[in-house]
C-alpha positions as CSV (number, residue, x, y, z in Angstrom):
1,M,2.1,43.4,43.6
2,N,2.5,46.5,44.9
3,F,-1.1,46.9,44.8
4,I,-2.1,44.5,47.0
5,I,0.6,44.9,49.6
6,K,0.1,48.8,50.0
7,G,-3.9,48.2,49.7
8,F,-3.4,45.5,52.3
9,F,-1.8,47.8,55.1
10,Y,-3.7,50.5,53.7
11,A,-6.9,48.6,55.3
12,L,-5.1,48.0,58.5
13,I,-4.4,51.3,58.8
14,L,-8.1,52.7,58.0
15,M,-9.7,49.9,60.2
16,Y,-7.4,50.7,63.1
17,A,-8.2,54.0,62.4
18,S,-12.0,53.5,62.5
19,Y,-12.0,51.3,65.6
20,V,-10.2,54.3,67.3
21,D,-12.5,57.1,66.2
22,I,-15.5,55.2,67.4
23,R,-14.1,54.8,70.9
24,T,-12.6,57.5,71.6
25,K,-14.0,60.8,69.2
26,T,-10.0,61.0,67.9
27,I,-7.8,59.7,65.3
28,P,-3.5,59.8,66.7
29,D,-1.3,61.1,64.2
30,K,0.3,57.6,64.3
31,I,-2.1,57.2,61.8
32,H,-1.5,59.4,59.5
33,V,2.1,58.9,59.5
34,L,1.4,55.2,59.0
35,V,-0.5,56.4,55.6
36,L,1.8,58.5,54.6
37,L,4.7,56.0,54.9
38,I,2.4,53.0,53.1
39,S,2.0,56.1,50.2
40,L,6.0,55.8,49.7
41,I,5.3,52.5,48.5
42,K,5.1,53.2,44.2
43,I,4.8,57.0,43.9
44,N,3.1,59.1,41.8
45,L,5.1,62.9,43.6
46,I,3.0,65.4,41.9
47,N,-0.6,63.6,42.2
48,S,0.6,62.8,45.7
49,M,1.2,66.3,46.6
50,L,-1.9,67.8,45.1
51,G,-4.5,65.1,46.9
52,F,-2.3,65.9,50.1
53,L,-3.0,70.3,49.3
54,I,-6.0,70.0,47.8
55,V,-8.0,67.0,49.5
56,P,-8.5,68.2,52.9
57,L,-9.3,72.0,52.5
58,P,-13.0,71.3,52.2
59,F,-12.8,69.4,55.8
60,F,-10.4,72.4,56.6
61,I,-12.7,75.1,55.8
62,T,-15.8,73.9,57.3
63,A,-14.0,72.6,60.5
64,L,-12.9,76.8,60.9
65,L,-16.5,77.4,60.2
66,K,-18.6,75.3,62.2
67,G,-16.7,75.0,64.9
68,G,-17.5,71.4,65.1
69,G,-18.5,68.0,63.9
70,I,-15.2,68.1,61.4
71,G,-12.0,68.0,63.7
72,G,-8.4,68.6,63.2
73,G,-8.1,64.9,62.9
74,D,-10.6,64.5,59.9
75,V,-8.8,67.2,58.7
76,K,-4.8,65.6,58.8
77,F,-6.6,62.0,57.5
78,M,-8.1,63.0,54.9
79,A,-4.4,64.8,54.2
80,A,-2.8,61.6,54.4
81,S,-5.3,59.6,52.5
82,G,-5.3,62.8,49.7
83,F,-1.5,61.9,49.6
84,L,-1.8,57.8,49.1
85,L,-5.0,58.5,47.1
86,G,-3.6,61.6,44.7
87,L,-6.3,64.3,44.2
88,N,-8.8,62.5,42.3
89,G,-9.4,59.2,44.6
90,G,-9.0,61.8,47.5
91,F,-12.3,63.6,46.6
92,I,-13.8,60.0,45.0
93,A,-13.1,59.1,48.7
94,S,-14.4,62.2,50.3
95,I,-17.2,62.6,48.2
96,I,-18.1,58.7,49.1
97,G,-17.5,58.9,53.2
98,L,-19.6,62.0,53.4
99,L,-22.5,60.4,51.8
100,L,-22.4,57.5,53.6
101,A,-21.9,59.5,56.6
102,L,-25.3,60.9,55.6
103,I,-27.2,58.7,54.8
104,I,-26.2,56.1,57.6
105,N,-26.8,59.1,60.7
106,A,-30.0,59.9,58.4
107,I,-31.4,56.6,58.7
108,L,-30.0,56.5,62.5
109,Y,-31.4,60.3,63.4
110,K,-35.0,58.8,62.2
111,V,-35.4,55.2,63.5
112,K,-34.0,56.4,66.9
113,N,-35.4,59.4,67.4
114,K,-32.4,61.2,68.6
115,D,-30.9,65.1,68.1
116,K,-29.4,66.1,65.3
117,N,-27.2,67.9,67.1
118,I,-25.0,65.2,68.6
119,S,-21.2,64.1,66.9
120,F,-20.4,60.9,65.7
121,P,-17.2,59.4,64.4
122,L,-16.5,59.9,61.0
123,A,-13.0,58.3,60.1
124,P,-15.5,54.8,59.7
125,Y,-16.9,56.8,56.9
126,L,-14.8,58.2,55.1
127,S,-12.0,55.0,55.3
128,V,-14.9,52.9,53.3
129,G,-15.0,55.7,51.3
130,C,-10.8,55.5,50.9
131,F,-11.1,52.2,50.4
132,L,-13.6,51.9,47.7
133,S,-11.7,54.9,46.1
134,Y,-8.2,53.2,46.3
135,L,-9.9,49.8,44.6
136,I,-11.8,51.8,41.9
137,L,-9.0,53.7,40.8
138,G,-6.3,50.6,40.9
139,G,-3.7,52.4,43.6
140,F,-3.6,55.2,41.0
């Protein structure tokens, strides 16, 4: 029952994060706080802390080195999701979300002949990866 309740609220938060990111290209801090609060339902503290600290590292490093594209909201979003999903779940979510973003945007750029340097919201793709990871791992 905890799995269903936690998954329901997590899905709502992910949909809201995606909606806001599409409209404003930002992810508000209240989303990260909500994910952290939902994470407290049936928590595995060690796995959650590892996910919180390690999962956002590639996003943080990319944001520092590249300077654009991945922002602080994406880093915090993956830190909060890493806390909920744990270390393995967070990495699975990252891989699924980033691959989805690459594939869909590559198709869109090819079809629309758009400039490849324009920014796009990453939260919708990461949200799909996060929720699929949640379902695959069974809420860890």
